[in-house]
KEFIVEX-874109 format. One record per residue (C-alpha): residue number from 0; x, y, z. Coordinates in steps of 0.5 Angstrom, whole numbers. Layout:
<atoms>
+------+-------+-------+-------+
: mike :     u :     v :     w :
+------+-------+-------+-------+
:  NUM :     X :     Y :     Z :
...
+------+-------+-------+-------+
</atoms>
This chain:
<atoms>
+------+-------+-------+-------+
: mike :     u :     v :     w :
+------+-------+-------+-------+
:    0 :    13 :     9 :    29 :
:    1 :    13 :     3 :    23 :
:    2 :    19 :     4 :    22 :
:    3 :    22 :    -3 :    21 :
:    4 :    29 :    -4 :    19 :
:    5 :    31 :   -11 :    14 :
:    6 :    35 :   -16 :    18 :
:    7 :    41 :   -15 :    15 :
:    8 :    41 :    -7 :    15 :
:    9 :    48 :    -8 :    20 :
:   10 :    52 :   -12 :    17 :
:   11 :    50 :    -8 :    10 :
:   12 :    52 :    -2 :    13 :
:   13 :    59 :    -5 :    16 :
:   14 :    61 :    -7 :     9 :
:   15 :    58 :     0 :     6 :
:   16 :    64 :     3 :    11 :
:   17 :    69 :    -2 :     9 :
:   18 :    68 :    -1 :     1 :
:   19 :    69 :     7 :     3 :
:   20 :    75 :     6 :     6 :
:   21 :    71 :    10 :    13 :
:   22 :    75 :     8 :    19 :
:   23 :    70 :     5 :    25 :
:   24 :    71 :     2 :    31 :
:   25 :    66 :    -3 :    35 :
:   26 :    65 :    -1 :    42 :
:   27 :    66 :    -7 :    46 :
:   28 :    60 :    -6 :    51 :
:   29 :    55 :     0 :    51 :
:   30 :    58 :     5 :    47 :
:   31 :    55 :    12 :    49 :
:   32 :    60 :    13 :    54 :
:   33 :    66 :    12 :    49 :
:   34 :    63 :    16 :    44 :
:   35 :    62 :    22 :    48 :
:   36 :    70 :    22 :    51 :
:   37 :    72 :    23 :    43 :
:   38 :    68 :    27 :    41 :
:   39 :    70 :    32 :    47 :
:   40 :    77 :    30 :    45 :
:   41 :    77 :    32 :    38 :
:   42 :    72 :    37 :    39 :
:   43 :    67 :    34 :    35 :
:   44 :    59 :    34 :    35 :
:   45 :    55 :    27 :    36 :
:   46 :    51 :    26 :    31 :
:   47 :    46 :    20 :    33 :
:   48 :    39 :    18 :    34 :
:   49 :    40 :    17 :    41 :
:   50 :    36 :    23 :    46 :
:   51 :    42 :    20 :    51 :
:   52 :    47 :    25 :    48 :
:   53 :    43 :    31 :    50 :
:   54 :    45 :    30 :    57 :
:   55 :    51 :    29 :    56 :
:   56 :    57 :    34 :    56 :
:   57 :    59 :    35 :    49 :
:   58 :    63 :    41 :    47 :
:   59 :    61 :    39 :    40 :
:   60 :    54 :    39 :    42 :
:   61 :    49 :    34 :    39 :
:   62 :    46 :    33 :    32 :
:   63 :    40 :    29 :    31 :
:   64 :    40 :    25 :    25 :
:   65 :    33 :    27 :    23 :
:   66 :    34 :    34 :    23 :
:   67 :    39 :    33 :    17 :
:   68 :    36 :    36 :    11 :
:   69 :    39 :    30 :     7 :
:   70 :    37 :    33 :     1 :
:   71 :    38 :    41 :     1 :
:   72 :    46 :    40 :     0 :
:   73 :    48 :    48 :     1 :
:   74 :    55 :    51 :    -3 :
:   75 :    59 :    53 :     3 :
:   76 :    63 :    61 :     2 :
:   77 :    70 :    60 :    -1 :
:   78 :    74 :    54 :     3 :
:   79 :    68 :    51 :     6 :
:   80 :    65 :    47 :     0 :
:   81 :    59 :    44 :     0 :
:   82 :    54 :    43 :     6 :
:   83 :    47 :    40 :     9 :
:   84 :    44 :    44 :    14 :
:   85 :    42 :    41 :    21 :
:   86 :    41 :    43 :    27 :
:   87 :    45 :    42 :    34 :
:   88 :    43 :    41 :    41 :
:   89 :    47 :    44 :    46 :
:   90 :    46 :    43 :    53 :
:   91 :    48 :    51 :    56 :
:   92 :    42 :    53 :    51 :
:   93 :    38 :    48 :    54 :
:   94 :    39 :    49 :    61 :
:   95 :    38 :    56 :    60 :
:   96 :    31 :    55 :    58 :
:   97 :    29 :    51 :    64 :
:   98 :    31 :    57 :    69 :
:   99 :    38 :    56 :    68 :
:  100 :    38 :    49 :    71 :
:  101 :    46 :    47 :    72 :
:  102 :    49 :    42 :    66 :
:  103 :    52 :    38 :    72 :
:  104 :    45 :    36 :    74 :
:  105 :    43 :    34 :    67 :
:  106 :    45 :    26 :    69 :
:  107 :    40 :    26 :    75 :
:  108 :    34 :    29 :    71 :
:  109 :    36 :    24 :    65 :
:  110 :    35 :    17 :    71 :
:  111 :    29 :    21 :    75 :
:  112 :    25 :    21 :    68 :
:  113 :    26 :    15 :    66 :
:  114 :    32 :    12 :    61 :
:  115 :    33 :     5 :    58 :
:  116 :    37 :     3 :    64 :
:  117 :    32 :     5 :    70 :
:  118 :    25 :     5 :    72 :
:  119 :    25 :     6 :    79 :
:  120 :    17 :     5 :    82 :
:  121 :    20 :     8 :    88 :
:  122 :    21 :    15 :    85 :
:  123 :    13 :    15 :    83 :
:  124 :    13 :    17 :    92 :
:  125 :    18 :    22 :    90 :
:  126 :    13 :    24 :    84 :
:  127 :     7 :    24 :    88 :
:  128 :     9 :    28 :    94 :
:  129 :    13 :    33 :    91 :
:  130 :    11 :    40 :    89 :
:  131 :    14 :    42 :    82 :
:  132 :    14 :    48 :    79 :
:  133 :     7 :    50 :    76 :
:  134 :     4 :    49 :    82 :
:  135 :     1 :    42 :    82 :
:  136 :     5 :    35 :    84 :
:  137 :     8 :    32 :    79 :
:  138 :     3 :    26 :    79 :
:  139 :    -2 :    30 :    77 :
:  140 :     0 :    33 :    70 :
:  141 :     1 :    30 :    64 :
:  142 :     9 :    26 :    62 :
:  143 :    12 :    33 :    59 :
:  144 :     8 :    38 :    64 :
:  145 :    12 :    33 :    69 :
:  146 :    19 :    33 :    65 :
:  147 :    18 :    41 :    65 :
:  148 :    17 :    41 :    72 :
:  149 :    23 :    37 :    75 :
:  150 :    27 :    41 :    71 :
:  151 :    24 :    47 :    74 :
:  152 :    26 :    44 :    80 :
:  153 :    32 :    42 :    80 :
:  154 :    35 :    49 :    77 :
:  155 :    34 :    51 :    85 :
:  156 :    39 :    47 :    86 :
:  157 :    47 :    48 :    86 :
:  158 :    50 :    40 :    85 :
:  159 :    48 :    34 :    84 :
:  160 :    49 :    31 :    92 :
:  161 :    44 :    36 :    94 :
:  162 :    39 :    35 :    89 :
:  163 :    39 :    28 :    91 :
:  164 :    40 :    29 :    98 :
:  165 :    33 :    33 :    97 :
:  166 :    30 :    27 :    93 :
:  167 :    31 :    22 :    97 :
:  168 :    27 :    26 :   103 :
:  169 :    21 :    24 :   100 :
:  170 :    22 :    16 :   100 :
:  171 :    22 :    12 :   106 :
:  172 :    28 :    11 :   111 :
:  173 :    29 :     3 :   110 :
:  174 :    30 :     5 :   102 :
:  175 :    33 :    12 :   101 :
:  176 :    41 :     8 :   101 :
:  177 :    39 :     3 :    95 :
:  178 :    36 :     8 :    91 :
:  179 :    42 :    13 :    93 :
:  180 :    46 :     8 :    91 :
:  181 :    42 :     5 :    83 :
:  182 :    42 :    12 :    82 :
:  183 :    49 :    14 :    83 :
:  184 :    51 :     8 :    79 :
:  185 :    45 :    10 :    73 :
:  186 :    48 :    18 :    73 :
:  187 :    55 :    15 :    72 :
:  188 :    53 :    12 :    65 :
:  189 :    53 :    20 :    63 :
:  190 :    60 :    20 :    64 :
:  191 :    65 :    21 :    58 :
:  192 :    68 :    15 :    58 :
:  193 :    76 :    14 :    60 :
:  194 :    77 :    10 :    54 :
:  195 :    81 :    13 :    49 :
:  196 :    79 :    11 :    42 :
:  197 :    84 :    16 :    39 :
:  198 :    89 :     9 :    40 :
:  199 :    84 :     5 :    36 :
:  200 :    84 :    11 :    30 :
:  201 :    91 :    11 :    30 :
:  202 :    95 :     4 :    31 :
:  203 :    89 :     0 :    32 :
:  204 :    89 :    -2 :    39 :
:  205 :    82 :    -2 :    43 :
:  206 :    83 :    -3 :    51 :
:  207 :    77 :    -3 :    55 :
:  208 :    76 :    -5 :    62 :
:  209 :    69 :    -9 :    61 :
:  210 :    74 :   -13 :    55 :
:  211 :    80 :   -15 :    59 :
:  212 :    75 :   -17 :    64 :
:  213 :    72 :   -22 :    59 :
:  214 :    78 :   -26 :    59 :
:  215 :    76 :   -28 :    51 :
:  216 :    81 :   -30 :    46 :
:  217 :    86 :   -24 :    44 :
:  218 :    84 :   -25 :    36 :
:  219 :    75 :   -25 :    39 :
:  220 :    77 :   -18 :    42 :
:  221 :    81 :   -16 :    36 :
:  222 :    75 :   -18 :    30 :
:  223 :    70 :   -15 :    35 :
:  224 :    73 :    -9 :    35 :
:  225 :    74 :    -9 :    27 :
:  226 :    67 :   -11 :    27 :
:  227 :    69 :   -17 :    23 :
:  228 :    65 :   -21 :    29 :
:  229 :    57 :   -19 :    31 :
:  230 :    55 :   -16 :    37 :
:  231 :    51 :   -22 :    37 :
:  232 :    57 :   -26 :    38 :
:  233 :    59 :   -22 :    44 :
:  234 :    52 :   -23 :    46 :
:  235 :    53 :   -30 :    47 :
:  236 :    58 :   -31 :    49 :
:  237 :    58 :   -25 :    55 :
:  238 :    52 :   -25 :    56 :
:  239 :    49 :   -33 :    54 :
:  240 :    43 :   -29 :    52 :
:  241 :    40 :   -26 :    44 :
:  242 :    35 :   -22 :    42 :
:  243 :    33 :   -25 :    35 :
:  244 :    29 :   -19 :    30 :
:  245 :    23 :   -19 :    28 :
:  246 :    22 :   -18 :    20 :
:  247 :    15 :   -18 :    17 :
:  248 :    13 :   -23 :    17 :
:  249 :     7 :   -28 :    18 :
:  250 :     6 :   -27 :    26 :
:  251 :     1 :   -34 :    26 :
:  252 :     7 :   -38 :    24 :
:  253 :    13 :   -40 :    28 :
:  254 :    18 :   -35 :    28 :
:  255 :    23 :   -34 :    22 :
:  256 :    28 :   -35 :    26 :
:  257 :    27 :   -43 :    27 :
:  258 :    29 :   -44 :    21 :
:  259 :    36 :   -42 :    22 :
:  260 :    37 :   -46 :    29 :
:  261 :    41 :   -51 :    28 :
:  262 :    46 :   -46 :    25 :
:  263 :    45 :   -42 :    31 :
:  264 :    47 :   -48 :    35 :
:  265 :    53 :   -49 :    32 :
:  266 :    56 :   -43 :    32 :
:  267 :    55 :   -44 :    40 :
:  268 :    57 :   -50 :    40 :
:  269 :    63 :   -47 :    37 :
:  270 :    63 :   -41 :    42 :
:  271 :    61 :   -45 :    49 :
:  272 :    66 :   -51 :    47 :
:  273 :    69 :   -53 :    54 :
:  274 :    76 :   -56 :    52 :
:  275 :    78 :   -63 :    55 :
:  276 :    83 :   -59 :    59 :
:  277 :    79 :   -55 :    62 :
:  278 :    76 :   -55 :    70 :
:  279 :    70 :   -54 :    67 :
:  280 :    69 :   -61 :    63 :
:  281 :    68 :   -66 :    69 :
:  282 :    63 :   -62 :    71 :
:  283 :    60 :   -61 :    64 :
:  284 :    60 :   -69 :    64 :
:  285 :    57 :   -70 :    71 :
:  286 :    51 :   -66 :    69 :
:  287 :    51 :   -69 :    62 :
:  288 :    48 :   -62 :    59 :
:  289 :    52 :   -58 :    54 :
:  290 :    51 :   -51 :    55 :
:  291 :    47 :   -47 :    52 :
:  292 :    44 :   -39 :    51 :
:  293 :    38 :   -36 :    52 :
:  294 :    35 :   -34 :    46 :
:  295 :    29 :   -28 :    45 :
:  296 :    24 :   -30 :    40 :
:  297 :    18 :   -28 :    38 :
:  298 :    11 :   -34 :    39 :
:  299 :     6 :   -31 :    35 :
:  300 :     6 :   -23 :    37 :
:  301 :     8 :   -24 :    44 :
:  302 :    17 :   -24 :    46 :
:  303 :    19 :   -31 :    50 :
:  304 :    25 :   -33 :    52 :
:  305 :    27 :   -40 :    50 :
:  306 :    33 :   -44 :    53 :
:  307 :    38 :   -46 :    46 :
:  308 :    43 :   -52 :    47 :
:  309 :    50 :   -51 :    44 :
:  310 :    51 :   -56 :    39 :
:  311 :    56 :   -62 :    40 :
:  312 :    60 :   -62 :    34 :
:  313 :    62 :   -68 :    30 :
:  314 :    68 :   -73 :    33 :
:  315 :    73 :   -70 :    27 :
:  316 :    72 :   -64 :    29 :
:  317 :    73 :   -65 :    37 :
:  318 :    81 :   -63 :    38 :
:  319 :    83 :   -58 :    42 :
:  320 :    84 :   -53 :    36 :
:  321 :    76 :   -53 :    35 :
:  322 :    76 :   -49 :    42 :
:  323 :    75 :   -42 :    41 :
:  324 :    82 :   -39 :    43 :
:  325 :    85 :   -44 :    38 :
:  326 :    80 :   -44 :    32 :
:  327 :    84 :   -39 :    27 :
:  328 :    90 :   -44 :    27 :
:  329 :    85 :   -49 :    24 :
:  330 :    87 :   -50 :    17 :
:  331 :    81 :   -46 :    12 :
:  332 :    79 :   -53 :     9 :
:  333 :    77 :   -56 :    15 :
:  334 :    73 :   -49 :    17 :
:  335 :    70 :   -49 :    11 :
:  336 :    68 :   -56 :    11 :
:  337 :    65 :   -55 :    18 :
:  338 :    61 :   -49 :    15 :
:  339 :    58 :   -53 :     9 :
:  340 :    57 :   -60 :    13 :
:  341 :    53 :   -54 :    18 :
:  342 :    49 :   -52 :    11 :
:  343 :    48 :   -58 :     9 :
:  344 :    53 :   -59 :     2 :
:  345 :    59 :   -61 :     0 :
:  346 :    66 :   -57 :    -3 :
:  347 :    65 :   -60 :   -10 :
:  348 :    58 :   -59 :    -9 :
:  349 :    60 :   -51 :   -10 :
:  350 :    65 :   -52 :   -15 :
:  351 :    61 :   -50 :   -21 :
:  352 :    59 :   -43 :   -17 :
:  353 :    63 :   -36 :   -17 :
:  354 :    66 :   -36 :   -10 :
:  355 :    63 :   -29 :    -8 :
:  356 :    56 :   -33 :    -9 :
:  357 :    58 :   -39 :    -5 :
:  358 :    56 :   -37 :     1 :
:  359 :    49 :   -34 :    -1 :
:  360 :    48 :   -40 :    -6 :
:  361 :    50 :   -46 :    -1 :
:  362 :    45 :   -42 :     4 :
:  363 :    40 :   -43 :    -1 :
:  364 :    41 :   -50 :    -1 :
:  365 :    40 :   -50 :     6 :
:  366 :    33 :   -46 :     6 :
:  367 :    30 :   -50 :     1 :
:  368 :    32 :   -57 :     5 :
:  369 :    30 :   -54 :    12 :
:  370 :    24 :   -49 :    12 :
:  371 :    17 :   -50 :    14 :
:  372 :    13 :   -50 :    10 :
:  373 :    16 :   -53 :     4 :
:  374 :    20 :   -47 :     0 :
:  375 :    16 :   -47 :    -7 :
:  376 :    20 :   -47 :   -14 :
:  377 :    17 :   -40 :   -16 :
:  378 :    20 :   -37 :    -9 :
:  379 :    27 :   -41 :   -11 :
:  380 :    27 :   -38 :   -18 :
:  381 :    25 :   -30 :   -16 :
:  382 :    31 :   -31 :   -12 :
:  383 :    36 :   -33 :   -16 :
:  384 :    33 :   -28 :   -20 :
:  385 :    35 :   -23 :   -16 :
:  386 :    42 :   -25 :   -15 :
:  387 :    43 :   -25 :   -22 :
:  388 :    40 :   -18 :   -23 :
:  389 :    45 :   -16 :   -17 :
:  390 :    51 :   -20 :   -21 :
:  391 :    48 :   -16 :   -27 :
:  392 :    49 :    -9 :   -25 :
:  393 :    56 :   -10 :   -21 :
:  394 :    59 :   -11 :   -28 :
:  395 :    56 :    -6 :   -31 :
:  396 :    57 :    -1 :   -27 :
:  397 :    63 :    -3 :   -24 :
:  398 :    68 :     4 :   -25 :
:  399 :    75 :    -1 :   -26 :
:  400 :    77 :     1 :   -33 :
:  401 :    81 :    -6 :   -33 :
:  402 :    74 :   -10 :   -33 :
:  403 :    71 :   -10 :   -41 :
:  404 :    64 :   -10 :   -40 :
:  405 :    60 :   -14 :   -46 :
:  406 :    55 :    -9 :   -50 :
:  407 :    50 :   -15 :   -49 :
:  408 :    51 :   -14 :   -42 :
:  409 :    48 :    -7 :   -42 :
:  410 :    42 :    -8 :   -47 :
:  411 :    40 :   -14 :   -41 :
:  412 :    41 :    -9 :   -36 :
:  413 :    38 :    -4 :   -39 :
:  414 :    33 :    -8 :   -40 :
:  415 :    31 :   -11 :   -34 :
:  416 :    32 :    -3 :   -31 :
:  417 :    26 :    -1 :   -35 :
:  418 :    22 :    -8 :   -33 :
:  419 :    23 :    -7 :   -26 :
:  420 :    21 :     1 :   -26 :
:  421 :    14 :    -2 :   -29 :
:  422 :    14 :    -8 :   -24 :
:  423 :    15 :    -5 :   -17 :
:  424 :     9 :    -1 :   -18 :
:  425 :     5 :    -7 :   -17 :
:  426 :     3 :    -6 :    -9 :
:  427 :     0 :   -14 :    -9 :
:  428 :     3 :   -17 :    -3 :
:  429 :     3 :   -25 :    -2 :
:  430 :     5 :   -26 :     7 :
:  431 :     6 :   -33 :     5 :
:  432 :    12 :   -31 :     1 :
:  433 :    14 :   -25 :     5 :
:  434 :    15 :   -30 :    10 :
:  435 :    19 :   -35 :     7 :
:  436 :    24 :   -30 :     5 :
:  437 :    25 :   -28 :    12 :
:  438 :    26 :   -35 :    13 :
:  439 :    32 :   -34 :     7 :
:  440 :    34 :   -28 :    10 :
:  441 :    35 :   -31 :    18 :
:  442 :    39 :   -37 :    14 :
:  443 :    44 :   -33 :    11 :
:  444 :    45 :   -28 :    17 :
:  445 :    46 :   -34 :    21 :
:  446 :    51 :   -37 :    15 :
:  447 :    54 :   -30 :    15 :
:  448 :    56 :   -30 :    23 :
:  449 :    59 :   -37 :    23 :
:  450 :    63 :   -36 :    16 :
:  451 :    66 :   -30 :    20 :
:  452 :    66 :   -34 :    26 :
:  453 :    70 :   -39 :    22 :
:  454 :    75 :   -33 :    20 :
:  455 :    71 :   -33 :    13 :
:  456 :    73 :   -40 :     9 :
:  457 :    68 :   -37 :     4 :
:  458 :    69 :   -31 :     1 :
:  459 :    63 :   -26 :     4 :
:  460 :    58 :   -23 :    -2 :
:  461 :    56 :   -15 :    -2 :
:  462 :    49 :   -15 :     1 :
:  463 :    48 :    -9 :    -3 :
:  464 :    47 :   -12 :    -9 :
:  465 :    45 :   -19 :    -7 :
:  466 :    38 :   -18 :    -4 :
:  467 :    32 :   -13 :    -4 :
:  468 :    25 :   -15 :    -1 :
:  469 :    22 :   -11 :    -6 :
:  470 :    25 :   -14 :   -12 :
:  471 :    24 :   -22 :   -10 :
:  472 :    17 :   -20 :    -8 :
:  473 :    15 :   -17 :   -15 :
:  474 :    19 :   -23 :   -19 :
:  475 :    16 :   -28 :   -15 :
:  476 :     9 :   -24 :   -17 :
:  477 :    11 :   -24 :   -24 :
:  478 :    13 :   -32 :   -24 :
:  479 :     6 :   -34 :   -22 :
:  480 :     2 :   -30 :   -27 :
:  481 :     7 :   -30 :   -33 :
:  482 :    13 :   -35 :   -32 :
:  483 :    17 :   -32 :   -39 :
:  484 :    20 :   -28 :   -34 :
:  485 :    25 :   -33 :   -32 :
:  486 :    28 :   -31 :   -39 :
:  487 :    29 :   -24 :   -37 :
:  488 :    37 :   -23 :   -38 :
:  489 :    36 :   -27 :   -45 :
:  490 :    40 :   -22 :   -49 :
:  491 :    47 :   -23 :   -43 :
:  492 :    48 :   -30 :   -45 :
:  493 :    54 :   -30 :   -39 :
:  494 :    48 :   -28 :   -35 :
:  495 :    43 :   -34 :   -38 :
:  496 :    49 :   -39 :   -37 :
:  497 :    50 :   -36 :   -29 :
:  498 :    42 :   -37 :   -27 :
:  499 :    42 :   -44 :   -30 :
:  500 :    47 :   -46 :   -26 :
:  501 :    45 :   -43 :   -20 :
:  502 :    39 :   -46 :   -22 :
:  503 :    42 :   -53 :   -23 :
:  504 :    45 :   -53 :   -17 :
:  505 :    39 :   -52 :   -12 :
:  506 :    35 :   -56 :   -15 :
:  507 :    40 :   -62 :   -15 :
+------+-------+-------+-------+
</atoms>
């Protein structure tokens, strides 16, 4: 529908939850069944944009996020406080609308309609032969007609097993048992999980069969549950495949993710590193091949799969301490050196940079060296001015009463807001500049993931104040025509110094 989330939206959301002290858990695999179980345990509705929750038997129902009137905050009666009007989907009402079809038949309805996990061509045989209520076969009606007809057809059965037997009658005999098994397995996805997520919110314990069977180190499982590691990490570890999301970029150029490939290879090297003491080591020596990961990325406008070999770590990082199970025991200084070497900078290089900006500055240095085509100076300056604007916002809007704000900072921030309001109305768009900033975001994303995997030897930056695509684009366009915009923060000596330090560090 033309809606594309920024690359780092997920990480920004996790940071926002932490900042607001909202407890959350990141499930090890598909979260739907565990969400359904917790919702029923607490008697809560599920808030989501996933229509699969129409099929689960949820005591509190399902509230689609698209049906919240976010701007219409209403005053409640008495102790109710305020509320936001929303719509709540109930399986009972849904079933009664279609000839009193039973709730227990909804999972079969979902898998036969085609969901995220199953698409059986053999079922087309069923739809072509069965006479669905409404007077014509399923193959001769549109998508919605078929769905309505299937629901009405299912309403004649008392239970899923009876309905399933009647579906299989229309299929070839030699296919029936295999398809029965596939459909039954898919229907199980709609039974609430037996994982008790309440345990996690009470004492931090997250136990599920998939996690137990993964044989991953305890610290990795705990960090995944707390959202301290991204699902990208578990995908690479368990599935040996990763999906690289496309941004608004120049489709004629190589994917923006190609710039960050060396960082990803180091991540894979740490994740898949085979300790010399394990049994798998001789096999790796014989084939002389490093383990790797299948990456899904775009080539022009086509999605392609490619095999990426894990990087072999430099010799001094190859002892057993750098194996995944012992990675948290490695001294912080060593983990920091590995991170910075991957990004092509040294610790002394970043000494003049505030600690919470060291990671984005190191990533920016990497980006200027590794991007193709080469980054333009105006692009670097626009990016650094944007980072400074985030710092200015932080120090002038920080609610901490112990921090004294200089008046010149407030003046500079108000001047910046006036400039921003005027300039953001400019809709000019430079595709190559956008592509370059996409490359920076890819580098930052993988820099964040590597930093997290190494247990954050560098502070994690506040992403909401670090990057705004619209703002960086406006700054770049303005710098091309009006170089004096570089003095945007001249009213604040502190911000002027910070900008010069950042610029000198990256240029050097």
